[in-house]
LOSETI-376491 format. One line per 10 residues: their letters; for each residue x, y, z of C-alpha. Coordinates in steps of 0.05 Angstrom, whole numbers, plus 5000, padded with zeros to 4 digits. Example, Ala and Ser with C-alpha at 12.3 -4.5 7.8 and 13.67 -1.06 7.14 Angstrom:
AS	5246 4910 5156; 5273 4979 5143;
This chain:
MSKTAKNSAY	7626 2195 5211; 7573 2167 5240; 7507 2146 5249; 7477 2210 5285; 7531 2259 5254; 7507 2241 5185; 7434 2251 5210; 7448 2309 5245; 7481 2338 5180; 7425 2323 5131;
YVLSLICILY	7374 2352 5177; 7418 2426 5167; 7418 2411 5095; 7345 2405 5087; 7337 2471 5134; 7379 2495 5089; 7350 2481 5020; 7279 2490 5041; 7299 2565 5069; 7343 2575 5012;
MFDYADRLVI	7273 2561 4970; 7237 2606 5009; 7279 2659 4999; 7278 2652 4923; 7201 2650 4918; 7200 2712 4961; 7256 2748 4920; 7224 2719 4839; 7142 2715 4854; 7134 2790 4835;
TSFLDSIKRE	7159 2766 4755; 7093 2725 4750; 7051 2791 4762; 7090 2861 4742; 7046 2862 4676; 6983 2879 4739; 7032 2930 4773; 7045 2961 4713; 6974 2976 4690; 6953 2995 4774;
WNVNDTQLGM	7004 3042 4766; 7017 3061 4696; 7091 3043 4696; 7149 3030 4653; 7190 2973 4640; 7249 3005 4670; 7213 3020 4737; 7190 2941 4726; 7262 2922 4721; 7272 2968 4787;
LTGIVNLFVA	7224 2920 4826; 7263 2862 4818; 7339 2888 4816; 7330 2927 4884; 7325 2867 4920; 7397 2844 4886; 7427 2913 4898; 7410 2922 4970; 7439 2839 4971; 7499 2874 4944;
IFVLPMSILV	7504 2932 4985; 7509 2889 5054; 7527 2827 5039; 7604 2831 5063; 7582 2869 5133; 7537 2810 5134; 7576 2758 5118; 7633 2782 5165; 7577 2769 5225; 7565 2707 5199;
DRWSRKKMIA	7647 2683 5196; 7663 2723 5264; 7607 2704 5296; 7549 2658 5282; 7518 2621 5218; 7463 2595 5254; 7438 2660 5281; 7455 2706 5226; 7402 2662 5185; 7352 2659 5228;
IMALFWSFAS	7351 2735 5239; 7356 2757 5166; 7308 2702 5153; 7252 2735 5192; 7271 2805 5175; 7259 2786 5102; 7202 2749 5112; 7170 2806 5146; 7193 2856 5094; 7161 2813 5032;
LACAFAINYK	7089 2812 5074; 7106 2890 5077; 7097 2890 4998; 7030 2864 5006; 7008 2925 5047; 7041 2982 4990; 6999 3031 4966; 7042 3062 4913; 7103 3037 4877; 7149 3071 4921;
QLLIFRAFTG	7126 3041 4990; 7130 2970 4947; 7214 2991 4917; 7219 3007 4997; 7201 2942 5011; 7228 2910 4972; 7302 2937 4982; 7289 2905 5060; 7280 2834 5026; 7352 2853 4998;
LGEAAYASAA	7374 2862 5060; 7350 2806 5098; 7371 2768 5039; 7446 2794 5036; 7493 2740 5076; 7442 2680 5066; 7485 2643 5007; 7545 2661 5037; 7517 2635 5111; 7493 2571 5085;
VALISKTFPR	7545 2550 5038; 7601 2554 5099; 7546 2516 5142; 7556 2461 5081; 7623 2465 5070; 7649 2460 5141; 7594 2402 5155; 7603 2353 5084; 7673 2335 5071; 7707 2372 5019;
KNRARHIGIY	7711 2301 4969; 7637 2313 4962; 7634 2381 4979; 7604 2400 4906; 7559 2342 4906; 7525 2378 4970; 7523 2449 4950; 7496 2430 4876; 7433 2401 4924; 7433 2460 4954;
NAAAPLGAGL	7443 2506 4890; 7376 2468 4871; 7334 2494 4917; 7320 2561 4876; 7304 2536 4816; 7246 2505 4851; 7239 2566 4904; 7224 2615 4841; 7189 2574 4809; 7138 2558 4848;
GIMIGGQIAA	7143 2624 4868; 7124 2645 4793; 7083 2596 4793; 7035 2599 4855; 7040 2676 4851; 7012 2683 4787; 6960 2638 4797; 6940 2683 4864; 6945 2740 4832; 6905 2720 4779;
SFGWRYSFGL	6842 2697 4816; 6853 2743 4880; 6910 2804 4867; 6975 2809 4868; 6982 2829 4941; 6958 2755 4970; 7015 2726 4928; 7066 2763 4978; 7033 2746 5040; 7030 2668 5020;
VAFPGMILAL	7113 2664 5008; 7129 2705 5072; 7095 2661 5126; 7135 2587 5110; 7205 2622 5120; 7184 2664 5192; 7168 2590 5212; 7241 2559 5181; 7274 2618 5219; 7260 2597 5289;
LFFTIRDYST	7285 2526 5271; 7350 2545 5248; 7355 2569 5339; 7357 2501 5344; 7409 2468 5305; 7481 2453 5318; 7531 2510 5297; 7603 2504 5286; 7660 2543 5335; 7687 2600 5302;
LPLEDDNPDD	7739 2585 5268; 7810 2619 5280; 7836 2669 5216; 7908 2652 5179; 7952 2692 5153; 7997 2678 5092; 8037 2620 5124; 7976 2571 5133; 8012 2546 5207; 8009 2618 5241;
LADSKPNSFG	7945 2646 5265; 7940 2728 5242; 7920 2745 5308; 7912 2711 5367; 7837 2731 5384; 7801 2708 5313; 7751 2765 5310; 7803 2814 5312; 7796 2880 5264; 7868 2865 5246;
GIIRSINNLL	7862 2802 5238; 7792 2809 5189; 7827 2862 5147; 7885 2822 5138; 7857 2764 5115; 7803 2798 5070; 7874 2833 5032; 7895 2761 5026; 7835 2734 5002; 7831 2796 4951;
HIKTLWYVYL	7900 2781 4926; 7879 2702 4900; 7872 2717 4823; 7832 2657 4809; 7765 2687 4846; 7767 2755 4808; 7754 2713 4747; 7711 2665 4768; 7664 2727 4807; 7668 2760 4740;
AYALIIGVNT	7640 2690 4704; 7601 2677 4754; 7568 2753 4752; 7555 2749 4679; 7513 2681 4691; 7470 2699 4744; 7450 2767 4712; 7421 2732 4645; 7396 2682 4689; 7354 2728 4731;
AMLDWSTMYF	7347 2775 4676; 7309 2717 4644; 7263 2695 4697; 7246 2761 4712; 7222 2780 4642; 7201 2717 4616; 7118 2708 4634; 7126 2782 4604; 7154 2754 4543; 7111 2694 4542;
TRYFGLTQKL	7051 2745 4546; 7068 2803 4492; 7106 2749 4436; 7058 2692 4439; 6997 2715 4478; 6995 2665 4530; 6944 2694 4591; 6975 2723 4654; 6964 2646 4696; 6988 2606 4629;
ASTISGGLAI	7046 2652 4620; 7073 2649 4690; 7049 2572 4695; 7096 2565 4637; 7160 2607 4661; 7151 2573 4730; 7154 2516 4699; 7218 2518 4663; 7242 2544 4737; 7233 2476 4767;
SILVGAPIGG	7254 2443 4700; 7322 2466 4711; 7323 2450 4782; 7359 2379 4760; 7423 2421 4725; 7450 2443 4796; 7461 2366 4822; 7488 2351 4758; 7542 2402 4765; 7558 2382 4835;
IVGDKLNRKY	7552 2301 4822; 7591 2303 4751; 7637 2361 4777; 7657 2317 4829; 7669 2252 4790; 7708 2292 4735; 7754 2322 4782; 7786 2263 4813; 7815 2251 4742; 7830 2317 4710;
KNAYLLFSAL	7854 2370 4763; 7825 2435 4729; 7753 2391 4723; 7711 2442 4755; 7721 2503 4697; 7727 2461 4640; 7666 2428 4657; 7630 2500 4681; 7661 2522 4605; 7621 2469 4565;
TTFMAAIALA	7549 2479 4599; 7554 2549 4602; 7571 2548 4528; 7514 2501 4508; 7465 2539 4547; 7491 2598 4506; 7475 2566 4440; 7404 2538 4475; 7389 2608 4497; 7401 2643 4421;
FALLSNDLTV	7356 2589 4386; 7299 2592 4442; 7294 2673 4422; 7299 2662 4350; 7241 2614 4348; 7167 2630 4333; 7149 2563 4347; 7117 2563 4413; 7142 2484 4427; 7210 2491 4407;
SLICFGLFGI	7213 2561 4441; 7200 2521 4505; 7248 2466 4509; 7310 2510 4483; 7295 2549 4547; 7296 2487 4579; 7361 2460 4553; 7385 2539 4567; 7358 2526 4646; 7390 2462 4654;
FSVIYLAPIT	7450 2481 4621; 7452 2555 4653; 7461 2531 4731; 7500 2468 4715; 7561 2509 4732; 7536 2529 4807; 7570 2469 4844; 7640 2470 4810; 7659 2549 4819; 7629 2554 4877;
TVIQNVVQPG	7675 2489 4901; 7740 2524 4867; 7713 2591 4910; 7717 2551 4978; 7775 2508 4955; 7835 2564 4941; 7811 2606 5007; 7828 2589 5083; 7770 2564 5123; 7760 2623 5160;
MRAVAFGFNV	7746 2656 5115; 7695 2622 5073; 7630 2657 5080; 7668 2725 5067; 7705 2695 4998; 7637 2674 4976; 7604 2743 5004; 7647 2784 4954; 7619 2729 4891; 7551 2749 4924;
LFMNLLGAFL	7564 2821 4920; 7593 2824 4841; 7543 2773 4824; 7489 2821 4857; 7519 2888 4831; 7538 2873 4773; 7492 2805 4735; 7432 2815 4782; 7419 2887 4796; 7438 2908 4740;
FPIVIGKISD	7419 2865 4678; 7336 2868 4691; 7343 2940 4690; 7380 2936 4635; 7345 2896 4591; 7287 2938 4614; 7315 3000 4590; 7328 2972 4524; 7259 2937 4515; 7225 3006 4532;
FVGLQRSLFL	7275 3022 4461; 7269 2971 4421; 7217 2920 4447; 7236 2867 4492; 7261 2801 4448; 7308 2843 4410; 7332 2865 4489; 7337 2789 4509; 7390 2771 4446; 7436 2815 4488;
LPVLMLMAVM	7435 2750 4542; 7470 2701 4497; 7524 2744 4482; 7544 2761 4555; 7543 2679 4571; 7597 2665 4522; 7633 2728 4557; 7634 2672 4624; 7656 2615 4591; 7718 2664 4566;
LFVGCLKQYC	7733 2671 4639; 7719 2603 4657; 7776 2580 4608; 7826 2634 4616; 7830 2614 4702; 7853 2550 4680; 7921 2553 4695; 7914 2606 4751; 7867 2564 4790; 7922 2502 4793;
KDKK	7969 2565 4824; 7920 2586 4880; 7892 2522 4898; 7974 2499 4916;
């Protein structure tokens, strides 16, 4: 790769990461002032869970059609359009006058964010060589906890000082500016679709409906994807539920103020960004020596995350609890780059965004949408702390899926 090409590649990666940061800031800023909304509109925990879950539901609903547009039309244009849409939707949340309006605007935020991850992963996979793919995907994944942490920390401070509506406005404007910058980058040409035989084209026209349907059908027959989609969904669901309820957990069970609780929650979210690049760097190195390194490394670190989370919830000492939460956060995101690379390694290049789009569908519908609402529903009956003990059990289920996928991955990769 020439120096000019390398500079261009890292410029694109920088834009992708910064925008992903504000994607998650827009998505999770609300978690820092859920108690304020609860008091103002007299809603229960289940309804609060819907305010975070509705974003993920709409991501799940629209990710596949929008991912097809990403693969078959344009990566940069889709990213720019999506970012503008979700930024304006987030700004609209500041003007909501009741619960239903806020719920609708949050749904529009999810619609805008639906295929951003698919487009970003496809663009990174094409921009950087295969041998370093996990490393750069790991850098990209680190932007999510950074954005989540900043959104929670700043949102909590602004909400406590000026009111929660101002927090939405603060995180919306940067996304609008970044969206316009994406119109200036170089996109790669739309790749042709391949049939079962990688030497043959499924259709002479890369955007033909028949070629797309055949390629999706081939993709759904790759068994490795089903293992990792379900495992990915479980871990994302656990992480989302923990992030969504962490501020309220610290205020309710440790008696902290909203400002302090949101600062701690945001700080924990930022601290876990260490895990994402570690997963990419170590995963790439291990994979050069061991054929199943991505899956085994992900299984081990996810198991450690489950143990750390269980100890965090059991501890009555704030310091011990925070240390365990921090360890949980680091270990719980290490799998992201290795498993995303596994997905990219077993599919044809012309379906990269769609393959990850299916992953986004599962992880949002079965995980990020469902888990916060289930935790809220259980919390209404037995309390928040007890409801959160479901999460380490679900992490262990993901470990079993990673281990169960080992032999199949070797077959599908060939």
